[in-house]
Structures are given as C-alpha cells and as structure tokens.
N, C-alpha and C positions, 0 to 999 in steps of 0.2 A: 468150704474154703479150706484148702490146705495151708496150714501155718507152719512154717520151717524156721527153727530156732538155731542159730549158727554160733556156737561158743568160740570166740576168737582165739587163736594161737594153740599152742600144744605144750605139754609139760616138757618137751624137749627144746622149746623155744629159748634161745638165750636171753638173758636179761628179763624185762617184763615183771618187775617184782617191786615191792615197796623198799626203800632204803634200809629198812631194819629186817627185812626178809619175812614179815609175818603174813604178807599177802603175795602169793604167786598168781599172776593175773589168769594164766590158763586154767589153774584150778578153780579159782573164783567164778570166772566165766562159766565154767561147767556146772558148778553148784547152783548159780542163779538160773541157768537154762534148765536144769533137771527140776528145780522146784517150780518154775515157770510151766514146764512140760506137764508136770503131774497135775497141777491145778487146771490147766486148760482142758486136759483129757477128763478130768473129773467134771468139767462144765460142759462136757459134750462135744468138744472141738476135735477136729481131725488135725492133730499136731504131732510133730515129731522132730527129733534132733537131726539137723543136717550132718553133724560130725559126732558120730558116738564114740570114735576113736579118742584115746588120751594123747596121741601124738599130733603134731601140727600137719594137717593135710593142706597140700598146696592150694593157693587160691584158684588155680585153673580147675583143679578137680571139684573144689567146692561150687564153683559157677556151674559145671558140668552137671552136677547132682540137681541144682536148682532147675536148671533149664530142662532137664529130663522130666521133672514134675511138670514143668510148664507145657512141654510137648504132650504130655499124656493127659493132663487135666484142663489146658488151656491157661494161658498166662493170667488172664483175669481171675482165675479160681485159685491162685497161689500168692501168698505174701511171705516175705523174708525179714527177719529181724536178726541182725549181727550183734552179738553182745560182747562188749568190751569194757575195760577200766582205763580211764585216761592217765596220762603222766606228762609233766611239764619238762622232765629231764630224762636222764638215762638211768635212773634208779639208784644213783650212788649218793645223792644228797636231797635235802628236803627243799620244797618250793612252796609258794603261796597261791598258785593258781588253784581255783576251786569251781565246783559246779557239775551239773548234769547237762549233757547236750545231745542231739540228734542230728545225724547227717543224711543227706540224700545226694544223688548225683546232680549234675548241673541241668537246668532247664526245669520247666513245669510239667510234671508227670503225676500218675497216680500213687507215686512215692510220697508226694507231698501230703496226700490225704492220710496216709498211715502216719507221716511224722506229725501232722497237725493234731491227730488223735492222740499220739504220745505226749505231745507237749501240753495238751488240755489235762491229760491224765497226770502229767508230772506235777502241774500246778495244784492239782488236787491232793496227790499223795505225798508230795515232798515240800510241805509248807515250811518256811523259814530257810529253806536251802536254796542256794543260787541255781536258777535255771538260766543256762547260757543261751542267748538267742542272737540271730543274725537277720535282721529285717531289711537288708539292703535290696532283696528281690521280693519284698512284701510279704514274706511268711517267716515263721520263726526259726526253721531249721538252717543248718550250715550246709553248704554245697561244695562237695569236693568230689573229684574223680576217683574215688577209691575202686579199685578193680573189681570187687564183690558187688559194688553198686552198678558200676558202669556196664558190666557184661551180662548181668541177669536179666531176664525178660519180664520179670513181674515186678509188682511194687515192692521196693527193697529199701531198708534203712540200716543205718549202723548207729547204735547208741553206746555213749561214753558215760558210764556210771560213776562220775565223780573223779577224783585224782588220788592215786595210790601214793603219791610223793607229797602229799599235803597232810600233816599229822591229823587235823580235824577231820578231813574227808575220810582218811584211813580208819580212824576210830569209828566213824558212821558206818563205813562199809563193813567193818568186822562186827558191828553189833547186831543183835537180832532184830532191833528196829529198823536198822538201815536194810538188811537183807529183806524184811517183810516189806518195806516201802518200795524198794526197787522192784521186787516181784509183782506188787500191786500195780506199780505204774505200768509195767510191760502188759500185764494181762487187761487192765482196764483200757489201755491204749489200743490193744489189738481188738477187743470187743467193740469198742466205739468204731473203730475202723471197719470191722466187718459189717457192722449195722449199716454204715454209710455206703459201703460198696454194694451190698446186697439190696438196699432199698434204692440206690441210685441206678 
C-alpha cells in the first residue's frame, strides 16, 4: 500500500498562522508529516511526502501527483492523508473553537474506511481532547467537497489537528505531548485502515 502524506499549504501561503505568530501552519504540517513519514517507513510501510517542497504547490498539481500513483499502482493500492491545522478566524484574534476532525468527500466511499480508522485512533491517542464529529450520514467524519478529496481517485482524507487560534489548542499543538499524540493518531489510523483494506 502506497501511503501519501500531504502537508497542507506552503511557507509562502499568506496568513495561516496563530494570532501570536508562534505557529506557522505550513511549517507545522511539514513537521508532523515528516515525523509521521519517518515512523511509517521504520515500520516497513511504503510512505512518502506528496509535497516535499516548502512552497505552496497548487491543488491541481497535488491531485495530479496522487493520481499518477493511482495509475501506476491501482487506486485501491494508494491512500492519501492531507495534514492541516484548523482555525476559526483569519489569524488576527483568538477564538474558542476546539478539537480534532477528519474530512472526506461527499458520499460513501473507501475514504470513509480511512476516516473511521483515524477516528478510532483519535479516541485512543487524544484522550480528554474534543473529537469533532458529524453523524448526519451515520459516520463520524465531516463531508466537504475539498478539491484534494474530490478529484483524487484513491481513498483520501483531510485531517484538521486542532485550532491554532485557540490558546489551549495552540499550547497542545506546540507541546511535545501534542506532537507525539497527533503523530500516533495518524500512524495508528493508517495502520488500522491498511489492515482493513488488505483483509477486505
């Protein structure tokens, strides 16, 4: 199974930072993606960064890269995890929204299997933290027509790792405990999903 990790945005993306400037989303996404990548590879998985560049690669190019892997390997042999940090505002002031969440495209697809696995992992590795869910379609993930999810051919999710404009979430994101828990959530969720897809 090819595992693609997509660190959202780029160092040149305007905004996308905590109100106090201590967290730049693109840099944080890349840090989490790189830590996750190293662990996945050490565990024997075929994993790589979709965007090794530091600048913001257009969504159309990101989708092209994913679908090139799908063409070469078969779309059922590729999964994509797009890594982000959430925000309730434009980065100029603090807000109270909090929690971890996972998004899929609309409809029931194998992306839901990946999202379910990540939600199970989040419940285990993020105890005491809010896990944001939407059960209106009978599963916990949120459904949005995000470009990266709508146009890729393989199971794909976008995760929002808490809110950088919530002071408590920000402190957790920047802590070693928070970093470790987020990485563990992603790794465990991926491995649960791979087992499900392979055995199914």
